[in-house]
C-alpha positions in Angstrom: 141.2 26.0 222.8 140.9 22.2 222.6 140.5 21.9 226.4 137.9 24.6 226.6 135.5 22.7 224.3 136.3 19.3 225.7 133.1 19.2 227.8 131.0 19.8 224.7 132.9 17.2 222.8 132.7 14.6 225.5 129.0 15.2 226.0 128.3 14.7 222.3 130.4 11.6 222.0 129.1 10.2 225.2 125.5 10.7 224.1 126.4 8.9 220.9 127.8 6.0 222.8 125.1 6.0 225.5 122.5 5.5 222.8 124.3 2.3 222.0 124.5 1.0 225.6 126.4 3.3 227.9 129.4 5.7 227.8 132.0 3.0 228.0 130.3 0.5 225.8 131.9 0.6 222.4 129.0 -0.3 220.1 130.5 -0.6 216.6 133.8 -2.1 217.8 132.8 -5.6 216.8 134.9 -7.2 214.1 131.8 -7.7 212.0 131.0 -3.9 211.9 134.4 -2.3 212.0 136.6 -2.8 208.9 139.9 -4.5 209.3 142.9 -2.8 207.7 146.1 -4.3 206.6 149.4 -2.9 207.9 150.0 0.5 206.4 146.5 0.6 204.7 145.0 4.0 205.3 141.9 3.5 203.2 139.6 2.2 206.0 137.9 0.0 203.5 137.3 -3.6 204.3 140.3 -5.7 203.4 140.1 -8.7 205.7 142.2 -9.4 208.7 145.6 -7.7 208.9 148.3 -9.5 207.0 150.3 -11.9 209.2 147.9 -12.1 212.1 146.8 -15.6 211.3 143.4 -14.7 212.7 140.2 -15.7 211.0 137.1 -14.1 212.7 133.7 -15.8 212.6 130.5 -14.2 213.8 130.2 -16.6 216.8 133.7 -15.7 218.0 133.1 -11.9 217.9 131.6 -10.1 220.8 128.9 -7.7 219.6 129.8 -5.1 222.3 132.7 -4.5 224.6 132.8 -2.4 227.7 136.1 -0.8 228.6 137.0 -0.4 232.2 140.1 0.7 234.0 140.9 -2.9 234.7 140.8 -4.1 231.1 141.9 -0.9 229.3 145.0 -1.5 227.2 148.3 -0.1 228.4 149.0 2.8 226.1 152.2 4.5 225.0 153.2 6.8 222.1 154.5 10.1 220.9 154.3 13.4 222.9 152.2 14.9 220.2 149.5 12.3 220.6 149.0 12.6 224.3 145.9 14.9 224.1 144.3 12.5 221.6 145.0 9.5 223.9 143.5 11.4 226.8 140.3 12.1 224.8 140.1 8.4 223.8 140.4 7.3 227.4 137.9 9.9 228.6 135.3 8.9 226.0 135.6 5.2 226.4 135.8 5.2 230.2 133.2 7.9 230.7 135.7 10.1 232.7 137.1 13.6 232.4 140.4 14.2 230.5 142.0 15.2 233.8 141.0 12.0 235.6 142.5 9.7 232.9 145.8 11.5 232.7 147.4 8.7 234.7 146.7 6.3 231.9 148.6 8.4 229.3 152.2 8.6 230.5 153.8 8.5 227.1 157.6 7.9 226.7 158.1 9.5 223.3 158.2 7.9 219.9 161.3 5.6 219.8 161.0 4.5 223.4 157.3 3.7 223.1 158.1 1.3 220.2 160.6 -0.4 222.4 158.0 -0.7 225.2 155.7 -2.5 222.8 158.5 -4.8 221.6 159.4 -5.7 225.2 155.8 -6.3 226.2 155.5 -3.3 228.5 152.5 -1.8 226.7 149.6 -3.0 224.6 148.9 -0.3 222.0 150.7 2.7 220.6 149.3 6.0 219.3 152.4 7.2 217.7 154.5 8.7 214.9 156.8 6.9 212.5 159.5 4.6 214.0 163.2 5.3 213.4 165.5 3.1 211.4 167.1 2.0 214.7 163.8 0.9 216.1 163.0 -1.1 212.9 166.4 -2.8 213.2 165.7 -3.7 216.8 162.3 -5.1 215.9 163.8 -7.3 213.2 166.6 -8.5 215.6 164.1 -9.6 218.2 161.8 -11.1 215.7 158.9 -9.0 216.8 155.9 -8.4 214.5 153.3 -5.7 214.8 150.3 -4.3 213.0 150.9 -0.7 212.2 148.1 1.3 210.5 147.7 5.0 209.9 144.7 6.6 211.6 145.5 10.3 210.8 147.7 12.6 208.7 149.9 15.3 210.2 152.5 17.7 208.9 156.1 18.5 209.8 156.5 22.2 210.4 159.1 24.8 211.2 158.5 27.5 213.8 160.1 30.9 214.3 159.5 33.9 216.6 156.4 35.9 215.5 158.6 39.0 215.1 160.8 37.3 212.4 159.8 38.9 209.0 160.4 35.7 207.1 157.1 33.9 206.3 158.2 31.1 204.0 161.2 28.9 203.2 161.8 26.0 200.8 162.6 22.5 201.7 166.1 23.1 200.2 166.6 26.2 202.3 165.5 24.3 205.5 168.0 21.6 204.6 170.8 24.2 204.1 170.0 25.8 207.4 170.5 22.6 209.3 173.5 21.6 207.3 175.1 24.8 208.4 175.2 26.3 204.9 172.7 29.2 205.5 173.6 31.0 208.7 171.9 34.4 208.5 168.3 35.4 208.0 169.3 38.0 205.4 170.1 35.1 203.0 166.4 34.3 203.2 165.0 37.8 202.8 165.0 38.6 206.5 167.0 40.8 208.8 170.8 40.7 209.2 170.6 38.3 212.1 172.2 35.0 212.9 170.0 31.9 212.5 169.8 30.0 215.8 168.8 26.5 214.6 167.5 24.3 217.4 167.4 20.5 217.1 165.5 17.7 218.9 167.2 14.7 220.6 167.7 11.4 218.8 164.7 9.7 220.6 162.2 12.3 219.4 159.8 11.4 216.5 160.3 14.9 215.1 164.0 14.3 214.8 163.4 11.2 212.8 161.0 13.1 210.5 163.5 15.9 210.1 166.2 13.5 208.9 163.8 11.6 206.6 161.7 14.4 205.1 164.1 17.3 205.1 167.7 16.3 205.3 167.2 13.2 203.0 170.7 11.9 203.7 172.5 15.3 204.1 174.2 15.3 207.5 172.9 17.7 210.0 175.5 20.2 211.5 176.7 19.6 215.0 174.6 21.8 217.1 176.1 24.4 219.5 176.0 23.4 223.2 172.5 23.9 224.5 170.8 23.8 221.0 169.4 20.3 221.4 166.2 20.1 223.3 164.4 17.0 224.6 160.8 18.1 224.7 158.4 19.8 222.3 157.3 22.3 224.9 160.9 23.2 225.6 161.5 23.7 221.9 158.6 26.1 221.6 159.8 28.0 224.6 163.3 28.5 223.4 162.3 29.4 219.9 159.8 31.9 221.3 162.2 33.7 223.6 165.8 32.5 223.3 168.2 35.3 224.4 165.5 37.9 223.6 166.2 37.4 219.9 163.8 36.5 217.1 166.6 34.6 215.3 165.7 31.1 216.4 164.1 28.3 214.4 162.9 24.9 215.4 160.7 22.1 214.1 157.7 20.1 215.3 154.5 18.6 214.0 151.5 20.7 213.0 149.1 19.2 215.5 151.4 20.1 218.4 152.4 23.5 217.2 148.9 24.7 216.2 146.1 22.6 217.8 147.7 22.4 221.2 148.2 26.2 221.1 151.9 25.8 221.8 152.6 28.3 219.0 151.5 31.4 220.9 154.2 34.0 220.2 155.5 31.8 217.4 154.9 31.7 213.7 154.6 28.5 211.6 156.5 29.0 208.3 155.0 28.1 204.9 157.1 25.6 203.0 157.5 26.1 199.3 154.9 28.8 199.6 152.2 26.5 201.1 151.0 27.1 204.6 150.2 24.0 206.6 146.5 23.5 207.5 144.0 20.7 207.6 143.1 21.5 204.0 146.6 21.6 202.6 147.5 18.4 204.5 144.4 16.7 203.3 144.8 17.7 199.6 148.6 17.0 199.6 149.7 20.4 198.6 151.7 20.9 201.8 155.0 19.0 201.0 156.1 17.8 204.4 153.4 15.3 205.6 153.6 12.4 207.9 151.0 9.8 209.2 150.2 9.0 212.8 149.8 5.3 213.6 147.9 2.9 215.8 150.1 -0.1 216.5 149.5 -3.4 218.3 151.4 -6.7 218.5 150.7 -8.9 215.5 149.5 -11.8 217.7 146.8 -9.8 219.6 143.7 -11.9 219.7 140.6 -10.7 217.9 138.7 -10.3 221.2 141.6 -8.7 223.2 141.0 -5.1 224.5 144.0 -3.7 222.5 142.7 -5.2 219.2 139.2 -3.9 220.0 140.6 -0.4 220.7 142.7 -0.6 217.5 139.6 -1.3 215.4 137.6 1.4 217.2 140.2 4.1 216.4 140.0 3.1 212.7 136.2 2.9 212.7 133.6 5.6 212.4 133.4 6.7 216.0 137.2 6.7 216.5 137.7 8.7 213.3 135.1 11.2 214.4 137.0 11.7 217.6 140.3 12.0 215.7 138.8 14.8 213.5 137.3 16.6 216.5 140.7 16.7 218.2 142.2 18.5 215.2 143.8 15.8 213.2 143.2 15.0 209.6 141.6 11.6 210.0 142.4 9.0 207.3 138.6 8.4 206.8 138.1 12.1 205.9 136.1 14.9 207.5 133.0 12.7 207.7 134.1 9.2 208.6 
């Protein structure tokens, strides 16, 4: 669905940018026009330079426009679930197709992408929340970053579409993965074993599972073969594992729904609330998580990664975020 209307999206956005000086010219990315946000500030309102940057911008120091090229484009990394958004960003700012910019978006998953930033092997992350281990490594190495939410997402559970259970509670999800609830009949379903798949430790969704759902309760040791390394693999095994509708897994809403990976699957409601852009935005869906844009704290004001950071948080970037199916922090009409 997203890919089919990419041409229309790119045409609209490129026309918008062309009116300001060409498809790769990011009018509106100047520091004078794009509000700076402090680390963790999702308001998008003007707050001055991000805390800890030590950078004071004056009008004469700020370029009014900046043209992105393949030669100066920041090295990107991030989460699996943000790959399509990153491709759209590259396509719009470089004036290329999504397919042609795929080589610029070889993401290494959440935890490893933070390590790439810390080690200087990338310039900007489009990413989920870091794990405790990553934060500890960051402190040990004395690295500082600017980390700002650009969109809201949701943590979701998926089952086979033939599973009659439509909703579970957070407490029931925790009990499933603690090994306390083992049969769907305990949740109003069929007398069928629950096959609870998990993600690997490097996955952002695993970090979210432990933080939002388990909340300190140990997860059970999974049976052999019940830990999967990729989101696409998780969707595949939950959809068709052993020909049974007894499997359950977890992901993020954007990947499960907007990337159409949920075909043959069903996203469960949590505490009676179905995840959607509306319930994520109004806060009624209980398992929500932000997506971040992250750059090194010492990135100069006129550096390409700082300019891209500001663009993603500015009006044009937030419009693109919304059009790609996320809940932009600036709202439906940034």
